[in-house]
C-alpha positions, 0 to 999 in steps of 0.5 A: 666428599665424592672426588671421582667419576666412579664414586659419582656414578656409584652414588647417583646411578639410580638418579642418572638412569631415571633422568635418562642421562646418556652414559657418554655425558656422565663425565661431563656432568660430574665435572660441571656439578663438582666445579659448579659450571653454569655455562649455558649462557655461552650456547643459548640466547633468549628471545621475546616472542608471541607479542611479548607474552612469552620467551623462547630459547635459541641455540647461539651455536651448533650443538650436536646430539648428546654432545653437551649437558648443561646445569639449569638452576631452579629459580623457585622451589616450593610446596603448593600450600606455601606458594602465596606466602613465599611470594609475599615474603620475597618481593624480589622473587616475585619481581624475577618470576614476573619478568620471566613470565612476561607479566610484570613491568620490570626492566627485563620485560621491557625488552618486549617493547620497541624503542621510542616511537617515531612521529607520524611524519618520521614514520612516513619519511622512513617508509618513503626512504625504504621504498626509494632504496628498493627502487620504487615509489611508496606502495605500502604504509603502516601508521599503527598506534600513531594517535591519528584522529580524523583531522590529522588523517585529512592533514596527511593528504595520503591520496595526494602524496601516495596515490598508488598505495596498495596497503594502508594500516591505521590500526589502533588510532583515534579515527571516529568518522566514517565519512573521513574514512570513506573520503580517503578510500574513494581517492585510493583507487589501487588500494588492496589492503586496509587495517583500521582495527581498534579505532572508535569508528570500527567499534561503532560501525561494525558490519555496516561500516564494512559494507560502506568501505567495500563500496568506497574501495571496490578493489579491496581484497583484505579488510582488517586481516579478513579476506573480502568476498572479492579476493583474488590472486593478489590476496593469496600472494600476500598471504603466501608472502610473495614479494610482488604483492606489496609493490603491485596491484596487478595480479601476477602468477602464483607459480612460486606459491608452495605454502599459504597461511589463510588461517583466521581470514574469514573465508566463506568459500575457496574461490574456484577461479584461484583454488585450482592446480592450474593457478597454484600448481605447486601448492603443498602446504595450506592452513585454513584454520579458523575459517567458516567455509560456509559458502560452499558444501563440505564435498565441494571443499574436499574436491577442491583440496583433492585437486591439488596433486602436491598438497601434503600438509593441511591445517583446519579447525577441529571440529569444523566445516570439514569434520569433527575429528582428525581421523575423519578428515584424514580418511577423507583426504588420504594423500595428506602426509601432515594434518594439523602438524601431526603425521597423518599416519599417526592420526590413523594409528591412534584414531579418535583418541588423538586430538590436534597438533600445532595448537594455539597456546593458552595464556592466562587471562588477567583482569586489570585489578589482578596483582602481580602475585595473583598473575604469577599464581596463575601463570606459573602453571605453564612453567612448573615441574615437580618431584617428590623426595624419598629415601630408603624408608619413605616417600615424601607425601607432599610433592615439591614444585619448582620453576627453572631459571630464565634459560630453562623456563624459555624452553617451549613445548614440542611433540618432536623436541630437540632437547630433553630436561630432567630434574636431578639431585646432586649429593656432593657427599653421597647422602640425601642430606647434602642433596642440591636440586638442578635440572639437566639439559642436553640435546637429543637432536642436532641443533643449528645456530638460530634453531629454537630449543624445545622440550616435551612438556609431557615426556613419557606421556602417550595417548594411553596416559591422556596426552592430548587431554593433558596438553590443554594445560598449555594449549587451546584444545578443541572444546567440542571434542571434550564436550562430546566426551562429557555428554556421552559420559553424562548420558551413561550415568543418567541411564544407569541404575542397578536393581538392588536385591532385597536382603532379608536373610536371617541374622549372622550367628553369634560366633561364640557358641561355647559358653564362657569361652573368651575370644582372643584379640590381636591388635596394634591399635592403642585405642582398642587395647585401652578401651576394650574391656568386655569380659568376652575378649582378651588380648594376646601378643601372637597374631597366629594364636588370636581368634580376632585380628584387628589391625591397621595394616592390610592383611594380604596374601604375603602377610598371611604367609609371613605370619602363618595366619589361619583361615578360621581367624576373623579379620577386620577387613573385607575382601575387595573393600578397596571398592569403597575405601579408595576414592576413585574406586568409591566413585566408580562403585557409586556411578556403576550402581546408582549413576549420578545420585544427588548425594555424591558430587560429580567426580572424575578419575583423572587417570582415565576420565580427564577428557570428560572432566575437561568437557564438563569444565567447558560446558559449565563455563559456557553456562555460567556455572561455578567451576570450583573443583577439589583434587584429591589423591586416590588413597591419602588421608588428612587432605594430603596433596589436596587442592581447591581451584577453578583454574583449568591448567592447575586442575590438569597439572595437579594430576602429575603428582600422583593418581587423583580424582577431581570432584566438584567442590561444594561451594555452598555448604551448611555452616555452623556459626559461620564455619565449614564442618563435616560429620564423621559417622562410624559404620559397622559391617557384620556381614554382606550375605546376609546383609547386616550393616549398623550405624554407631550412635556415636558420631561427631562434627569436625569444624574448621577454625576460620570463617568460611569464605570463597575469596580466592586467597582463602582457597589455599588456607587449610583452616578455612576449607578443611576440617581435620584439625587433629594433626598439629593444629588447634582442635575445637571439639563440640560435643554432638549433643551440644552441636545438634540443638545449636545447629537446629536453632541456628538454621531452624531445621529438624536434625532427624530429617537430616539423619534419615537422609544420611542413613538412607545414603549409607545403606545405598552405598554398601548395598550398591557395592555388594551388588556389584562386587559379591566377592566382598562377602566373607564369613570371617570378616568384620569391620568398621568404616569411617564415613565423612559427610558434608551438608549443603546449605539446603541440608542435603548430605554429600558423601565425601569418602569412606575410610578403613580402620578409622581414627576413633580418638574422639569416640574414645575420649568424649562421652556423648548423650544419645540425643537421637536415641534413648537419651542416655549417656554413651561412655567414651570408654565403652565405644569398642565394647559396643563395636566388638559386641555388635560385630562378634556377639550380635549385641545392638547396644548404642548402634542401629541397623541400617 
């Protein structure tokens, strides 16, 4: 066991450094870890906010920068494919998470609900008492959600009891008659503000009701939170929080107004009689977000804003009536210090790549029928963090996601946070086997009592890593901004077409020019060792002595030097083949060569094209199209760390676990007996110049174990949506010569037509790759590639991926009848005889030229 600070630092030095823990806090951290001290409850308190949709963390005492460090436990740690099952197995966990996320009816969530409601009369009596205590009559009355219907409203006789009312809120009641409402208003001669939102009369009346109400209440400046066309100083004073606005209908001066929040007030025009530096001389902060401002020209609005000499901070809709980007507005109003909560200088520095600060939070949208389980599986993406386990030998291929406890999960986001959080693995005895995971929390700025405690959800992500786009997982970012980027990207693809050169050069010469010479092969692949029987080849144990190196690992410069390999040896890989065998490079190669061919699904590299993807997602949503996408790591096989979802925050955050592509999911694939399947083809590349590409007559189907469905719960079921079952799962193999006639019968199609489309697609991929990357050619390279193809329900091929040195177990295990060729039986034991014969001896047995 670790017993001293020195031993702790020695064992955890790398972890401490990667977590960014200041050295001044190492001793305190060791003491808390070794003694299991969880004392954060003494320094913080949790408060419900956002109308009960969220919680925030407040400091309950002063905390100086880097003065304390706190242990945060993890409420839930899991691997993503297991999430749904774990929630079902642990109902108490589901209840706890639901309460933390404010989406369940637990006792803890009921903190969001106020005490027992007052009756209408009790509410009026309380309002009267409060007004009397302040020394004036009742001018302001709020009777929200009080079950008031038309008869009840009449019986209250509000005009007779409170004839000088300035503000009246009847929001969320049961008023049904326009006549009743108008009679009330005609007797309230001083009324400036009225709320009757969410009453039946409002739903029925619409714009016509508003016109009628404005006729009945000629002095009304605020109707259902919107400023009316007759708004004046009173309305501005009310929105600015000036006390006299709630006790007097007589307009006072606005000399004390420094900040006005006019967001979402339905303003068409900035009234020049009010919006001028004489009436509001000290205006420095103005929020105009969500207003159409379509009653005056853009130049008039800008001139009005420029007239305020003290205006330093402005918030507006982006894109909106003043411009489509932050930088456009910043350039038009150069005296601003802050624009949408962002330093204007920073906006100018980052240009159009910077989106918007101070964004509206994104909350998951639920249907009434969604279970708590389903709600948690959506809401969790706002709370989750992730890490991977590793030791000296290997990085864990599957990431671990986790949600911090109630206190940690109450930390909200800020671009300018006062706290930092980092995951940390504590190893009590210094070994990974003893590791316990925590999160560490410490102040990076001074925090006073009552201050909200925040963290940066995207710590370490700048605009060079698409920070603004990633914020879409938590906030409503401007759709038009992303849609514009998407449309520009789409336009480029649609206008892309590379002229592929014609390759009719003579065939590559047979490499064995000396009669009866045997070629020596060095390989680390058991399938090759066991099945390559041709007399022209023999095996050796020394890679330096071999004529042919056929190995599963990449032969780079370091390996070449380490083994002393020769330039005249043949190897089973081509230079720059990454342009087709890494998923993001394959997508880029196809897009640059062919634009957007029908046989390749829309694909985005989430490391560089997240903004275009988000725009595509928004456009598809607007057009009512399906929005199911699949996230795939750049360079992992067997669907490791691969996910399918239509939830935008999940798609964005999945990119945090490593570089990925996001590809449009084929929602309606061709099925075989109700199950999803794909096809594994083997392509043999003998040469790129001259172009000699062959397709093996041996290919096979890979079939899911479960019936295909798009039910939401099925999206995490591996055996429903994925087809690779060779690794620890039940594998049902159907021979190709049985599959083809059965599929033709089931779907009434001719497989040869499908096969020709596949052949055309395969040639196009390799031709395009060589046209873009002529450096791929090497006279000393020969290779085979596994190509995975899916068919749509209209029997069109879709290229999924290309694999270097593919697993050919099935080709070497199952004999197959060549139903598309001569009808002969192709023996599994001769598969690599045919491969090596084609690549090195110019044989074309059981292969066809593409």
